[in-house]
C-alpha positions as CSV (number, residue, x, y, z in Angstrom):
1,M,138.0,20.3,11.2
2,I,138.6,16.9,9.8
3,I,134.9,15.8,11.4
4,D,133.3,19.2,10.3
5,S,134.4,18.2,6.4
6,F,133.0,15.0,6.8
7,I,129.5,16.1,8.0
8,K,129.5,18.8,4.8
9,I,130.5,15.8,2.5
10,R,128.1,14.0,4.2
11,G,125.3,16.5,4.1
12,N,126.0,17.2,0.2
13,Q,125.7,14.1,-0.4
14,R,122.1,13.5,1.4
15,K,121.2,16.6,-0.9
16,R,122.3,15.3,-4.0
17,D,120.7,11.7,-3.5
18,L,117.5,13.7,-2.1
19,M,117.5,15.6,-5.5
20,M,118.4,12.0,-7.4
21,E,115.0,10.7,-5.9
22,K,112.7,13.8,-6.9
23,T,114.3,13.8,-10.6
24,K,113.4,10.1,-10.9
25,K,109.9,10.4,-9.6
26,Y,109.5,13.6,-12.1
27,V,110.5,11.8,-14.7
28,N,108.4,8.3,-14.0
29,K,105.5,11.1,-13.9
30,I,106.3,12.6,-17.2
31,K,106.6,9.2,-18.9
32,K,103.3,8.0,-17.7
33,K,101.7,10.8,-19.1
34,F,103.2,11.6,-22.2
35,S,104.7,9.5,-24.9
36,I,107.3,10.0,-27.6
37,K,105.0,10.1,-30.4
38,Q,102.9,13.3,-28.9
39,M,106.2,15.4,-28.6
40,K,106.8,14.7,-32.3
41,R,103.5,15.9,-32.7
42,L,104.1,18.6,-31.2
43,F,107.4,19.8,-32.8
44,N,105.4,18.8,-35.9
45,R,102.8,21.4,-35.1
46,F,106.0,24.2,-35.1
47,K,106.6,23.8,-38.6
48,D,104.6,25.9,-40.4
49,L,104.9,29.0,-38.2
50,N,105.9,32.1,-39.5
51,V,108.1,33.2,-36.9
52,L,109.6,37.1,-36.2
53,I,112.7,37.5,-34.0
54,I,114.0,40.9,-33.2
55,G,117.0,41.7,-30.6
56,D,120.5,42.5,-29.9
57,T,123.1,40.5,-31.8
58,I,126.1,39.4,-29.7
59,I,129.2,38.1,-31.4
60,D,130.9,35.9,-28.5
61,Q,134.4,35.0,-28.7
62,Y,136.4,32.6,-26.7
63,V,140.0,32.4,-26.2
64,F,141.6,29.6,-24.8
65,T,144.7,29.8,-22.8
66,A,147.1,28.1,-20.9
67,I,147.2,29.4,-17.3
68,K,151.3,30.0,-16.2
69,G,150.9,31.6,-12.9
70,R,151.3,35.0,-11.3
71,A,153.5,37.3,-13.1
72,I,156.8,38.6,-11.3
73,K,156.5,42.1,-12.0
74,D,152.7,42.6,-11.6
75,P,150.1,40.8,-9.4
76,I,147.6,40.0,-12.2
77,L,147.9,36.0,-14.2
78,S,150.0,35.4,-16.5
79,V,148.4,32.6,-19.6
80,E,149.8,31.8,-22.6
81,Y,147.4,32.3,-26.0
82,T,146.2,28.4,-27.2
83,Y,143.7,29.3,-29.8
84,H,140.4,30.8,-30.1
85,E,137.1,30.7,-31.4
86,T,133.9,32.6,-32.6
87,Y,130.3,31.8,-32.1
88,P,127.3,33.8,-33.2
89,G,125.3,35.1,-29.8
90,G,122.4,36.8,-28.8
91,V,119.1,36.3,-31.4
92,L,121.5,34.9,-33.7
93,A,121.4,31.7,-31.4
94,I,117.9,32.0,-30.4
95,A,117.3,32.1,-34.4
96,N,119.2,29.0,-34.8
97,H,117.8,27.3,-31.9
98,I,114.5,27.2,-33.5
99,S,115.4,26.8,-37.1
100,D,115.1,23.3,-37.6
101,F,111.6,23.7,-36.1
102,V,109.8,26.1,-38.4
103,K,110.3,26.4,-42.1
104,K,111.1,30.3,-41.9
105,I,112.6,33.2,-39.8
106,K,112.5,36.6,-40.1
107,L,115.7,37.8,-38.2
108,V,115.7,41.7,-37.1
109,T,119.0,42.6,-35.6
110,L,121.2,45.4,-34.7
111,V,125.0,46.1,-35.6
112,G,127.3,48.7,-35.9
113,D,128.6,50.6,-38.6
114,T,132.8,50.4,-37.6
115,R,133.1,46.9,-37.2
116,P,129.4,45.5,-38.4
117,K,130.7,41.9,-38.9
118,L,128.4,40.9,-41.4
119,N,130.2,38.5,-43.2
120,F,130.5,36.5,-40.1
121,I,126.9,36.6,-38.9
122,K,125.8,35.8,-42.8
123,K,127.2,33.0,-42.6
124,S,126.7,31.7,-39.0
125,I,122.9,32.1,-39.5
126,K,120.7,29.2,-41.1
127,K,119.7,29.0,-44.2
128,N,116.3,29.4,-43.4
129,I,117.1,32.5,-41.3
130,D,116.2,35.8,-43.4
131,L,118.2,38.7,-42.4
132,K,117.3,42.1,-41.5
133,V,119.7,44.5,-40.4
134,F,119.9,48.2,-39.4
135,T,122.9,50.1,-38.6
136,K,123.9,52.1,-35.5
137,K,126.6,54.7,-36.4
138,D,129.7,55.3,-34.4
139,A,129.3,52.2,-33.2
140,H,131.0,48.6,-33.1
141,T,128.5,45.2,-33.2
142,T,128.7,43.8,-30.0
143,V,131.4,41.4,-29.3
144,K,132.0,39.6,-26.0
145,K,135.2,38.6,-25.8
146,R,136.0,35.4,-23.0
147,Y,139.3,34.5,-21.7
148,I,139.3,31.0,-20.9
149,D,141.5,28.4,-19.1
150,F,141.8,25.6,-21.6
151,Y,142.1,23.1,-19.4
152,R,139.4,22.9,-16.8
153,N,137.1,25.2,-19.3
154,N,137.3,28.0,-16.2
155,K,136.7,31.5,-17.5
156,L,138.9,33.8,-16.3
157,F,137.1,37.3,-17.6
158,K,135.4,39.1,-20.1
159,V,136.1,41.8,-22.1
160,E,133.5,43.7,-23.9
161,Y,133.3,45.8,-27.3
162,M,129.9,47.9,-27.9
163,N,128.3,51.3,-27.7
164,D,125.1,50.2,-25.6
165,R,124.0,54.4,-25.4
166,P,120.3,54.5,-27.1
167,I,119.7,54.5,-31.1
168,T,118.6,57.7,-33.0
169,E,114.9,59.3,-33.1
170,A,115.9,59.2,-37.1
171,L,116.9,55.1,-36.8
172,S,114.2,54.6,-34.1
173,S,111.5,56.0,-36.6
174,E,112.9,53.5,-39.4
175,I,112.9,50.2,-37.4
176,I,109.3,51.1,-36.2
177,Q,107.9,51.9,-39.5
178,F,109.5,48.7,-40.7
179,L,107.9,46.8,-38.1
180,H,104.2,48.0,-38.5
181,K,104.3,46.7,-42.1
182,E,105.9,43.5,-41.2
183,I,104.7,42.0,-37.5
184,P,101.0,41.9,-38.8
185,K,102.6,38.6,-41.4
186,Y,103.7,36.9,-38.5
187,D,102.2,34.1,-36.0
188,L,104.6,34.5,-33.5
189,V,107.8,37.5,-32.6
190,I,110.0,36.5,-30.0
191,I,112.1,39.2,-28.4
192,G,115.6,38.7,-27.5
193,D,116.0,42.1,-25.7
194,F,119.7,41.9,-24.3
195,G,119.7,45.7,-23.1
196,H,122.6,47.3,-25.6
197,G,120.6,49.9,-26.7
198,F,118.3,48.4,-29.5
199,I,115.2,48.4,-28.5
200,N,114.1,51.2,-26.9
201,E,110.4,52.5,-25.4
202,D,109.0,53.2,-28.5
203,I,110.2,49.7,-30.5
204,R,108.5,48.0,-27.5
205,N,105.3,49.5,-27.6
206,K,105.3,48.7,-31.1
207,L,105.8,45.2,-30.7
208,E,102.8,45.1,-28.1
209,E,100.9,46.3,-30.5
210,C,101.1,44.3,-33.6
211,S,101.9,41.2,-32.3
212,K,99.6,38.5,-32.4
213,F,101.8,36.6,-29.8
214,L,104.6,37.8,-28.6
215,A,107.2,36.0,-26.7
216,L,109.9,37.8,-24.3
217,N,113.2,37.0,-22.9
218,A,114.6,40.6,-21.3
219,Q,117.9,39.9,-19.9
220,S,120.0,41.2,-17.0
221,N,123.9,41.3,-17.4
222,S,126.7,42.7,-16.4
223,A,126.0,45.6,-18.9
224,N,122.7,46.9,-18.1
225,M,122.4,45.1,-14.5
226,G,118.9,46.9,-13.0
227,Y,118.2,49.1,-16.5
228,N,116.8,45.7,-18.1
229,Y,114.0,44.6,-16.2
230,P,111.1,42.3,-17.8
231,N,108.5,44.5,-16.3
232,L,109.4,47.5,-19.0
233,Y,107.0,45.0,-21.2
234,K,103.6,45.6,-20.2
235,K,101.6,43.0,-22.7
236,P,103.6,39.9,-23.2
237,D,102.2,37.0,-24.4
238,F,105.1,34.5,-22.5
239,I,108.2,35.3,-20.7
240,S,111.2,33.2,-19.8
241,M,113.5,34.8,-17.1
242,S,116.3,33.9,-14.6
243,E,115.1,33.5,-10.9
244,D,117.4,37.1,-10.7
245,E,115.4,39.0,-13.6
246,L,112.5,38.5,-11.1
247,R,113.5,38.6,-8.0
248,L,115.6,42.3,-8.4
249,P,113.0,44.8,-9.8
250,L,110.7,42.8,-6.8
251,S,113.4,43.4,-4.4
252,R,112.7,40.2,-3.1
253,R,116.0,38.5,-2.4
254,F,115.1,35.4,0.2
255,E,111.4,34.4,-0.1
256,E,110.5,30.9,-1.4
257,I,110.3,31.1,-5.1
258,D,106.6,29.9,-5.3
259,K,105.7,33.1,-3.2
260,V,108.1,35.3,-5.4
261,V,106.4,33.6,-8.7
262,K,103.0,34.4,-7.6
263,E,103.9,38.1,-6.4
264,G,105.1,38.9,-9.7
265,R,102.3,37.2,-11.5
266,T,100.1,39.6,-9.4
267,T,102.3,42.9,-9.8
268,F,103.3,42.5,-13.4
269,K,100.4,41.4,-14.3
270,L,101.8,38.2,-16.0
271,N,99.6,35.1,-16.9
272,N,102.2,32.6,-18.6
273,F,105.8,32.8,-18.0
274,L,109.1,30.6,-17.1
275,V,111.5,31.1,-14.3
276,T,114.7,29.5,-14.9
277,S,116.5,28.3,-11.0
278,G,120.0,27.3,-12.6
279,K,121.0,23.9,-10.6
280,R,117.3,24.0,-8.7
281,G,115.8,23.4,-12.5
282,C,112.8,26.2,-13.6
283,V,109.3,27.0,-12.5
284,Y,106.4,27.6,-14.6
285,L,103.0,29.4,-14.2
286,N,100.2,29.1,-16.4
287,K,97.3,31.1,-15.2
288,G,98.2,31.0,-11.5
289,K,98.9,27.4,-11.5
290,I,102.5,26.3,-10.8
291,F,105.0,23.3,-12.5
292,K,107.9,22.6,-11.7
293,A,110.6,20.5,-13.0
294,P,114.3,19.9,-12.1
295,I,117.3,20.2,-14.5
296,L,117.8,16.9,-16.3
297,T,121.3,16.8,-17.1
298,S,124.3,15.9,-14.1
299,S,127.1,17.0,-16.5
300,V,127.6,21.1,-17.3
301,K,130.3,22.3,-19.9
302,D,129.4,25.9,-20.1
303,T,125.9,27.6,-18.8
304,V,126.4,30.4,-21.5
305,G,123.3,30.2,-23.9
306,A,121.6,27.5,-22.1
307,G,119.0,30.1,-20.6
308,D,118.2,31.3,-24.9
309,T,117.9,27.6,-25.8
310,L,115.5,27.0,-23.3
311,F,113.7,30.3,-24.2
312,A,113.8,29.8,-27.5
313,I,112.0,26.0,-27.3
314,A,109.9,27.3,-24.1
315,S,108.4,29.7,-26.9
316,L,107.5,27.7,-29.4
317,C,105.6,25.3,-26.9
318,A,103.6,28.1,-25.3
319,Y,102.7,29.7,-28.6
320,S,101.4,26.2,-29.7
321,K,99.4,25.9,-26.2
322,A,101.5,22.7,-25.4
323,D,100.6,20.6,-22.1
324,N,101.7,23.2,-19.1
325,E,103.7,20.2,-17.7
326,L,105.3,19.5,-21.0
327,I,106.7,23.1,-21.4
328,P,109.1,23.3,-18.8
329,F,110.2,19.3,-19.0
330,I,110.7,20.0,-22.4
331,G,112.3,23.7,-22.3
332,N,114.7,21.9,-19.6
333,C,115.4,19.5,-21.7
334,A,116.8,22.2,-24.5
335,G,118.6,23.9,-21.8
336,G,120.5,20.1,-20.6
337,I,121.7,19.8,-24.2
338,A,122.8,23.4,-24.7
339,A,124.7,23.8,-21.2
340,N,126.9,20.8,-22.8
341,I,127.8,22.7,-25.7
342,M,130.5,25.3,-25.6
343,G,129.1,29.1,-25.9
344,N,126.5,28.8,-28.6
345,K,128.9,26.6,-31.0
346,E,126.5,24.3,-32.0
347,S,122.4,24.7,-32.6
348,I,120.2,22.4,-31.5
349,T,118.1,20.2,-33.7
350,K,114.5,18.4,-33.4
351,E,116.7,15.5,-33.9
352,S,119.1,15.8,-30.9
353,L,116.6,17.1,-28.7
354,L,114.0,14.0,-29.3
355,A,117.4,11.9,-28.3
356,F,117.6,13.9,-25.2
357,V,114.2,13.7,-24.5
358,R,114.8,9.4,-25.1
359,E,117.7,9.6,-23.2
360,V,115.8,11.1,-20.1
361,L,112.9,8.9,-20.6
362,K,114.4,5.3,-20.0
């Protein structure tokens, strides 16, 4: 058993060394091809964009606890409350992440009438975000409450407050009328579809019909698994998705990612999309060509919101026709920053992203 463990440790070390060597080669390649000045110029191209963001509001509550042990009378974990924090999630986080890069954002979202939490929402979004709220009857604004072991930051379990049943036809018509008038004013439309009962087929069709450039993240999560795949949309100009969100609708569990990406392109008729693969980095496909990027941070504090951050910044890059190699690189830099922030406690800025890029390219 000791020998087996030793072999496993050595094997893991070899994998880590190989990944480190590949990452160094990748970074040197990016460093030779692109300069910080080029990236600054790219970010400066974002500032005059008119952006509309639409999707589900999620409020993330983190309850930090001290673990006491197994309860005596029940087979459950006993914890002691320490403190809690509340963060803006869902499209609130996406809007906050790009707020420092563009002058103004229109944010379209849905709240519930029983506990709308509008005061928190208004206080948590940046000043250049113009909020348009629709209200769902007999619903709670979606809250996801996570219980955390504060010593190790391990998540213990999650409680969700939501009504994810479809919105009424009357509310859907009201939203569509608003979008019909509003969308033509914007260069870029970003959808954060978390599958919690807001964006239905009619709204999807209107978004695809009217948008000049449509960037999409249709997320699969524990509340909607199997019912909110990206292929519900037919004409997105850019998509960011996780590897599972690509594999599941294709029923491709074990195949090599390059093969799955190519099949996704053909099956879903996509020409411009990015697939995140956790610790293996991401894969970007544009017009049949594949570009890979490894993760660019060795530390992870919390992965919640990291994919949304990558999507937000990559959407700006894709709209601005950034170099194919820069899109996954900058996206991974943004995701690397977010992975070291607890939840969506902070949003990234142009300066923090450039600082991260400088550090990576050293």
